[in-house]
Structures are given as structure tokens and as C-alpha cells.
C-alpha positions as CSV (number, residue, x, y, z in Angstrom):
1,X,-7.4,18.4,-3.1
2,X,-4.8,18.5,-6.0
3,X,-5.1,15.3,-8.6
4,X,-2.8,12.3,-6.5
5,X,0.3,11.7,-8.5
6,X,0.2,8.2,-6.7
7,X,-2.3,5.8,-5.7
8,X,-2.1,3.1,-2.8
9,X,-3.5,-0.2,-2.8
10,X,-3.7,-1.0,0.5
11,X,-5.1,-4.2,2.1
12,X,-4.1,-7.3,4.1
13,X,-2.3,-10.4,1.9
14,X,-5.6,-11.6,-0.3
15,X,-7.5,-8.8,-0.7
16,X,-6.7,-8.5,-4.2
17,X,-4.0,-5.6,-3.8
18,X,-1.9,-6.9,-6.7
19,X,-4.5,-7.9,-8.9
20,X,-6.5,-4.4,-8.4
21,X,-3.3,-2.4,-9.1
22,X,-1.8,-4.0,-12.1
23,X,-5.1,-3.8,-13.8
24,X,-5.7,-0.3,-12.6
25,X,-2.0,1.0,-13.8
26,X,-2.7,-0.5,-16.9
27,X,-6.2,1.1,-17.6
28,X,-4.9,4.5,-16.5
29,X,-1.4,4.2,-18.4
30,X,0.2,4.9,-15.2
31,X,3.3,2.7,-13.5
32,X,3.1,-0.4,-11.5
33,X,4.5,-1.2,-8.5
34,X,4.3,-4.5,-6.2
35,X,5.9,-3.7,-2.9
36,X,6.1,-7.4,-2.2
37,X,8.8,-7.3,-5.0
38,X,11.1,-4.9,-2.7
39,X,11.2,-7.3,0.4
40,X,14.8,-8.0,1.0
41,X,15.5,-11.6,1.1
42,X,15.8,-11.5,5.3
43,X,11.8,-10.4,5.2
44,X,11.0,-12.8,2.7
45,X,12.4,-15.6,4.3
46,X,10.6,-14.6,7.8
47,X,7.7,-14.5,6.1
48,X,8.2,-17.6,4.3
49,X,8.5,-19.6,7.8
50,X,5.4,-17.8,9.0
51,X,7.5,-15.3,11.1
52,X,5.3,-11.9,10.9
53,X,7.8,-8.8,10.1
54,X,8.3,-6.1,12.8
55,X,8.3,-2.3,12.6
56,X,12.4,-2.7,12.2
57,X,12.1,-5.1,9.7
58,X,9.4,-3.1,7.4
59,X,10.8,0.5,7.9
60,X,14.0,0.5,5.7
61,X,11.7,-1.1,2.9
62,X,8.8,1.3,2.9
63,X,11.4,4.2,3.0
64,X,12.5,2.8,-0.2
65,X,9.3,2.9,-1.7
66,X,9.0,6.2,-0.3
67,X,12.5,7.3,-2.9
68,X,10.7,5.1,-5.5
69,X,7.6,7.4,-6.1
70,X,9.4,10.6,-5.1
71,X,11.6,9.7,-8.0
72,X,9.0,9.1,-10.3
73,X,6.4,11.5,-9.2
74,X,9.3,14.3,-9.6
75,X,9.9,12.7,-13.3
76,X,5.9,13.3,-14.5
77,X,5.2,9.4,-13.8
78,X,1.9,8.4,-12.2
79,X,2.2,5.4,-9.9
80,X,0.1,2.9,-8.8
81,X,1.4,0.8,-5.5
82,X,0.2,-2.3,-4.7
83,X,1.4,-2.3,-0.6
84,X,0.1,-3.8,2.3
85,X,0.4,-0.3,4.4
86,X,-1.1,-1.5,7.5
87,X,-0.3,1.2,10.0
88,X,-0.9,4.9,9.5
89,X,3.0,4.9,10.3
90,X,3.3,3.1,6.9
91,X,1.3,5.3,5.0
92,X,3.3,8.0,6.2
93,X,6.6,6.9,5.3
94,X,5.4,6.4,1.9
95,X,4.4,9.9,1.6
96,X,6.9,11.3,3.7
97,X,10.0,8.8,4.0
98,X,11.7,8.3,6.9
99,X,10.5,11.5,8.7
100,X,7.0,9.9,8.8
101,X,8.0,7.1,10.4
102,X,9.8,10.2,13.3
103,X,6.7,11.6,13.3
104,X,8.2,14.9,12.0
105,X,6.1,17.8,10.8
106,X,7.5,20.9,9.5
107,X,4.9,23.0,10.5
108,X,6.0,26.4,9.3
109,X,6.2,25.4,6.1
110,X,10.0,26.5,5.5
111,X,12.8,26.0,2.8
112,X,13.1,22.2,4.0
113,X,10.0,21.5,3.1
114,X,9.5,17.5,3.0
115,X,9.5,16.0,0.0
116,X,5.8,14.4,0.2
117,X,4.3,12.4,-2.4
118,X,0.5,13.1,-3.0
119,X,-0.9,9.6,-2.5
120,X,-4.5,8.4,-2.5
121,X,-5.1,5.1,-0.6
122,X,-7.4,2.5,-1.6
123,X,-8.3,-0.2,1.2
124,X,-9.4,-3.3,-0.3
125,X,-11.7,-4.0,2.7
126,X,-13.0,-7.9,3.7
127,X,-13.9,-10.5,6.5
128,X,-11.5,-13.0,7.7
129,X,-13.4,-15.4,5.9
130,X,-13.3,-14.4,2.9
131,X,-9.8,-12.8,2.4
132,X,-8.4,-16.4,4.3
133,X,-10.7,-18.3,1.5
134,X,-8.8,-16.5,-0.6
135,X,-4.9,-16.8,0.5
136,X,-6.0,-20.7,0.3
137,X,-6.6,-20.7,-3.1
138,X,-3.2,-19.1,-3.7
139,X,-0.3,-20.6,-5.1
140,X,3.3,-19.7,-5.6
141,X,3.3,-16.8,-3.0
142,X,5.6,-16.6,-0.1
143,X,2.9,-15.2,2.8
144,X,1.6,-18.2,4.2
145,X,-2.1,-17.9,5.3
146,X,-1.3,-18.3,9.0
147,X,0.3,-15.2,9.0
148,X,-3.1,-13.7,8.2
149,X,-4.5,-12.7,11.1
150,X,-1.7,-11.2,12.7
151,X,-2.0,-8.8,9.7
152,X,-6.0,-8.3,10.1
153,X,-4.7,-7.6,13.9
154,X,-1.8,-5.1,13.1
155,X,-4.4,-3.4,10.5
156,X,-5.3,0.2,11.3
157,X,-8.2,1.1,7.9
158,X,-7.2,4.1,7.0
159,X,-9.1,7.3,8.4
160,X,-9.7,11.4,8.1
161,X,-7.6,13.2,7.7
162,X,-6.0,10.3,4.9
163,X,-7.0,10.6,1.8
164,X,-8.9,7.0,0.9
165,X,-11.6,5.3,-0.2
166,X,-12.7,2.1,1.0
167,X,-14.0,-0.6,-1.3
168,X,-15.2,-4.4,-0.2
169,X,-13.2,-7.1,-1.5
170,X,-17.1,-8.9,-2.0
171,X,-17.1,-6.3,-5.4
172,X,-16.3,-7.9,-8.8
173,X,-12.7,-6.1,-10.2
174,X,-14.4,-4.2,-12.7
175,X,-16.7,-2.6,-10.0
176,X,-13.6,-2.2,-7.6
177,X,-11.6,-0.7,-10.7
178,X,-14.9,1.5,-11.6
179,X,-14.9,2.7,-8.3
180,X,-11.3,4.2,-7.9
181,X,-11.1,5.6,-11.6
182,X,-14.4,7.7,-10.6
183,X,-12.6,8.9,-7.8
184,X,-9.8,9.5,-9.4
185,X,-11.6,12.5,-11.1
């Protein structure tokens, strides 16, 4: 496997994506993006009201994130993205853009090859109890704790052939970072 140009730190709200992603990017000297910063205002309003986002809400946001990853990777920049990316199709969009959403795959490898991002998925996983406890302690975030159950219901943990590692949120921050750095080597 070629070394990934980008790392996706995924998981439900409260799993530590932003904290892990920012620290990891700083340690690796990579660029960090928090996907939440790229939500359109209407998505933020919905979530703030406790209304779960639909695929229609998420797809344009994910396509935008794909473009950002593609641009940075094409310029030789390595990237860490913190993004919930709860469903496989969402991760496909991050890798392939909107063609990932349409399930289009170029089997022949023709000239029109899809512009893909080589992505290693890091799934921060934990129990509903542990993560809801973390969310209750968190201030100033637009995701109300009540939406957590909808995230667990939506979650499709990564599986082969996706390139991924799964790490328990019960580990310390430094243990989590060490596991990811080791996986990159």
C-alpha cells in the first residue's frame, strides 16, 4: 500500500476526532482540517435544533471536503481530516468525490481515471455511554448530545477493503497518537 496522503479521523460526535486530528497533524507536520468548520449554515442550524442531517444535507459538504483534500494532496501536502464520515458512502465521497456517491467505479482504468485521494481511515470507537458522558462535558459545540443516538444508528464502521485502523477512545490521547503514527510507518 502506498503511504496515505491523507488521514481521515472518523467517529461519532464526542469521539475525539478534532482533538486527535489537530494533535496528530501538529506532530506529523501535516495540514489539519476539521470538517465541522465546512458545514454550510443550514446544516449547523438543523443540528443546533436537534434535527439529524440527511444524505442530501451531507453530500455537497462531503464533495467540498473531497475537493479540498484533492487540491492539497495534488500540491504535495499531507492532510489530516477530522470528519464523522459515519457511512461507507460518505468515506467513498471523500476518496472519489461525487462519483463515490453514485457508486460509479471505473473498472477499466481508462484515461478518465477518477481523481482519488489515498486515505487511511482511523476510526475512534467507543460505547454510547462513554461518548455521551464526554458530550455532556463539552461546551460550545453545535451538536446537541441528543443527536448522538442517531449517529450510532447511522454508523457503518469501516471494513475491508477500506484501508483503516480502529482505536478505542478508552486509550489516552498519547496512546492513540502513537498507534496512528506507528500505522503510518
